N, C-alpha and C positions, 0 to 999 in steps of 0.2 A: 504493501501497499505504501501509495507517494505522500507525501503531506504539501496540500495546497500551498505557494506561499503566498495567495492571497487571501486567506485565511489566516495564516501568520500576520503577516501584518496588520490585521486586523486588530489580532488579539494582542498584539503585541503594542498597539496604540491607544488601544482601550485601556488599558493593562499601567499607560505609563506613556504617557502624550508626545514627552519628549525626546521617547526612540526610534531609533532606525531599525528596522526588520534587520540589517545586518548583526545586530547584537544576538540573534536569535541564536544563532549555537554558541553564544558566550556560554557556558554552563552557572559559571560565576553571577551572569544577569539571571541567566531562570531559578532560580532558587533564591536570588535576592526578590524577585520578582514572584514568588510562588504565592498563589490563593490562598488565602488564609479566615476567610471569609465567605460569607454566602450574596452579601452586594456585589462584593468583587468578582465572585462567581459567576450570579449572573449578569453583570455586565461584559465579563470578560468574551464574553459565551451567546452573547445578547440574545438572552431568553428572561423571559419574565415571572416571578413565580406567584401561586394567590396567595394574598399575603396569609390567611390562615393557613396555609403551610410553609407561609417563609415562618412562623413565628413556632411554630414549633416544632423544625428543625432547627433555630434556635435552640431549642431544647436539647436537643442530644449533641450538638456543634459544643455546647458548655459543656460536658461530658464525654462525648468523643472527642476532639479536634479535627480541625481541616486544615488541609496541606497539599496543594494538589500543582503540578508545577505547570508553566503556559503552554509548553509541548506538549503533556499528556492529554491536559482540556484539549488542545488543541485536534484530537484525533476523534470525538465526542461529534456524533449527527445533531444536528442542533435541531434536524427537523424533526425529529424523534429519538429524542435523547431519552426520555422516559424508559424504553428497551434497549437503547444503548450500552455495549457489554464495559465501555471504558466509563462510560459515567456513573454505572452503579459499582464500579470498584474505587473510586474516588471520591462521590457526592453522600452524604451522609443519607440518612434513611431512618425516619423518627418510629422501624422496626428493631432498631439498634438500642432502645433501650426498656421492647420487650425482655427481661431476663425468665429464660425458662430454667424450669425445676432440674434441669439436668447444667444449665449452663455454668461454668467456674472463672474465680477471677485465673487461675495460674494453672489451667488447664493438662499443661506435659509437666509439671509439678519442677519447672527449673528450677523457683526458688530454694526449694527442697534438696534438691543436687547440686548444692553450692557450694562446695568444701572451702574456696578462697574468692577472695575479688575477681570478677568479671569469667567468672570459671562457671560451667555444669557440668559436670564429671557423670555420668551415667553410664556409657559402655564399658568393658575393661581399658581398652586399646585407645582411643581416641575422647577431645575434649572438645567442650561446645567456650572457645572465649571473643565473649559480650563486648567488640574493645570501641565500641560507638554508642551512642542510642540517637545520633540525627539518620534522616530520613530524608532521601528527597520529594518522598509522598508518603502520608498516611494511606496504606491502603485499608480501605472499610473492612476486608476481612481476616486483619493481623489477627496471629497467631498472641501477640503479647499488646495484645489493643489498653491492656492496664495498664503499661508504658507508654502507649503514644504519648506524645505532648508534654509530657507531665516535666521533664526539661530538657530541651532540645542540648546534648551535651555530650563533650566528649571525655568518658575517666580520668583521671589527673593521674601525672606519670608515675605516685606511688601507685595507687588501685593496679596500673600496667605491668608494672616493675612487681608490682604480688600477685598476677595472674603468672606473668612469665617466668617466676619464684614456682610453683606449684607444679608447672610442665616439667622445671628442671629438675625436681624431685622427684620427679614419678617418673622413673626409666620404663613404666609399660606402656607410656603417652607412646604414640607411634605417627600419631595421624589429630593434626590442629583444625577445629573450623574454624576460620573468623564469622563473627556476624556481629550485629546491634538489633537497631538501629541497621544502617549500612555500612560496613567499613571504607567502598568507593566513597565515602560524604568525604573520609577523614583528609587532610594535606596529604600532597603526594612524601612530602616527609619523615611527617611521623608513623602514617601506614610502613614507609622504607623501612625505618627502624625497627617497628614490631617483630616484618618481614624479617630483616636481619640480625635478629634474637634469635627468632626459632630457628632460623638455616644453622645458627651454630650448636646447637642441642645437637650430641649427636643421635641419641635416640629417636627424634619428629624426623620421618623418614617422607614425611606429606602434608602438604598443606591447602586447606583450602578453602577458598570466601564464599559466601554465599551474599547476592547481589541484585538489587529489582532495578539498580541501576542503566543497563543498557537497553530495558522496557521505557523506566518514567523519566531517564534524563540521560541518554544515549552520548549528550553532548560532554559528560565528567570522562568519556575513553577518550583522551586526547592524546597526542601521540608520547608525551610525558610521561604522561601516568604510565602507558603500556610497555615503554620502554625502562619504568623502574619494575614493571613487575617482571620480565625478562629474564631481570637481574637472578630469581628466584627460584626455579625450578628446583624440584619439582612441584608446580602448584593448579592447582583445577579451579577453576571457577564453576559453582553454580549460579545460576538465573533464574527468572519466576517471570515467563509469563503463559498465561492464561489464554490467551483469543489470538489468533492470525491475526484478527486487527489492529495489532500490538509489533508486531511483524514490517514495520515500517521501513520504508529506505534509510533512511536516518540511523535506526535499529540495527539494519543486515551492513553496514559499513561500521559499527561499531564494534559490531562479535567478528566482520572479517580483523580487525586488527586486535583484537587480542586472539584468533586461531591462528594468524600469519605468523603471529610471537608466539607460536608455539603451547600456549595454552590449552589443555582442553575444557570442551563445556559440554557442561551438564544444563539439563531444565527439571525442576519442579512447578509441576502445574498443581494450584488448586480444585476442586472439582466443585464449582458454583452454583447454585439454582440460578434458571432463566439469565445467567451466564455463557456458561459450555459444556453444560452437562447435556450435551448433542453425539451420538457417535460419529457423524459425519465430521460435524464440528472438528471435532477433536482429533481424528484421521489426519483433515488439510493441516490442524496446529502440529502434528508430533510430523508429517512429514516437511512444512515449512523452516521446521528447525531444523532436520538434519542436513536439508540442502545449506542452512547457511552453520554447518558445521555444528549444530549444538545437538547430542544426544539427550534425547529423555529418558529421564533417571525416575523420578516419583512422580505418580498422580496419587495428591493428597485427600483423602475422603478429610472435609472441613474439620477444625479441630471445636472443640465443646468451650468454646470459648464466650463472655458474658457478651450480650447484643448481638452473635452471630446465628440464631438460628432462622432468620429467612434465608440463608444462602446456605441451605444444609441440606443436601440431599440424602436420599435413600443408600444402604450403599449395594443394591440393587442394581441403580443404574450405573454404580462405576461396574460394576462384573459387567454390566450391560457392554458396556463404552469397550471395555477388555477385551471380549466377544468379537466385537468388533472391529479388534485390532490384530487380534493375534491374528495369522493370517492370510490376512488384508493387505496387508503394509510387511517393509522391510522388520526382520527379527529387533536389530538394534534401535529402529524407530517404535520400539512398544514399553511404554514406561511398565515400571510397577507399582499396583496398584497396594494402598498402605495404608492404614485407620494410626496414627501415634496413639497412644494405648493412656488415655488419662490415668495419670495417678504418677506418669514418669514411668510406665510401663513399656516405652520405644516404642518404634516401628511395627507396625504386624505385618503383612505383605496375608493379602484377603483378595489374591487371584483365581478367576475359573479350575475347577476342577480338572484336568482331564485325564488324571489315574481313574478307569471301572475299581475296576476289581485287580485280586490274583492270588496267586496260589505256590505251591511251592515250584513250579513248575513254569507259568508263564506268569503275566501282566497285561492285563486287559487296558486298550485304551481306546479313546475316541478322540479324530480331529475335529479341526474348527468347521470341518461341511458335516460332522456328523458322523463319518464314517468308524465303525468301531472295527481296531483290528487286536490283535495281542502279538506279544512279544515273547521268544522262548527267553528262561533263564537256562546259566551253562549250566550241563548236569554236572562237570567236574571242578566248578568254583568250591573251594575251601577259605575264607577268611580267615587270618590269623589272628592271632591271640596276642593282644600287646601286652607284653609285660613293664613298658616304661625302657627297657634301655635300648635308644636308637642309638647309639653309636655299634653297637650290633647286629641291629636289624637289617634285613637283606636290601630293602626302602632305602637303599642311601639318599639322606637329606643332602649330602653333598654343600652342606652352605652354613655359616657359622647363624648361627642369633636364632636357628630354628628347634632351641631346646623346647620341650614339653613345659608349659605353664598353670598346667593343672584345667581343670572343666568346670563347668558351672552349670546350673536350669539343666535343659533336657538333654544338652551332651553328657552329664554326669550320669543321666540313667542309661545312659548308649556307651560310657566308656569301661572299659574291662579295667581296669584300675582303680577306679571309684568304687568304692563299694555302696553309694547311692542307691536305694532302690523305690521310694518316693518319693516326691514333692506334695506336702501337704501345705497349704495357704493358714497362716495365722489363725486365729480367735471364734477358730468354727466352733459350732456346738457342740461339734463331736468332741474335738480336744478339748474344749472346756470340762463338759463330762469328765475325760479322763484324768482331766487336774484335779476333779471333785474328790474322783473314786480312791 
């Protein structure tokens, strides 16, 4: 999709009468002139909301603030804005104040899994490093909605250093995900410093950046930024396109710069009711992404954050979408559909079932067309018992640092060495009765 220069000119002049459209591609101008109130939004888009609706929306903004870049606002179809997927992602709704019984302020328990400043440590070998509370735009479906607009800030040097110290002191951490806010909203020099410090930690093998900048502020992907990022390989970037309409010529240029710099790109889409809950639309999205060298990574079920009930679809809709992707497009274009479990349980894949049944000698499978077939199990396969003595194993690891680190959860039930036979949830009635006996 091309952004109409005439539209850009009109919006730029409505927001800043003294500006020239040449400033449009200056990302700092975009940030400085981000729309933060309903009146300016109406003025910039050239619409007028009914007074009673405007008053109700002001209540929403007082709780969940508004912020949208002029660039992202320019993508809205002003002739049918109420049904526009860009509008619904950036403009407040009175439904955000309808807090459902299952809504949670911190649905992923990030604050609970918070052992050090800026750090969430949930998985064994990786951490979330929240290096910024700045966003170019406040997405209405944000899972961290509790933090949006509280303080548009950058953690202090002391907080960043404390987070880095935690990572240094935990050699099991091999993967660090920078998030926030948006890490690419940091000054180049500060982000360079953080990446340099992480590069110096021997056990950190890969760093990832989660960002929506290529979607809402692609002008931020400057040559200087890309040159700096390219000095910190292996570096991965996951972005957040939710709709094909967001993949504009400007966004494509930003993605090309990053890909040309050798940075692997992934995408995490959130499934949103009336925005992208359509198999055909999702297929178009993933195909446009891979055309731009972005691999679809996750399709997220919308989280249980407060004020998101109107965005949530059924899980059945997500399964339907995946059924319409598997076999219908390239395998690497099919994301993994996940629910990020409430309470900090992590991402749980909820993909369609293709294994129908199995016996000692065969497994029964079905394909995307409904064809049912069987696969014979090898008659002479004898799995080796693992005694944990890797140095003497016939399967030579041939690699340093590949030692056994122990198991947890379901993996412990499958282990030959772990004596665990049952995983029992705490605080069940049965366990309480045992305690009383």
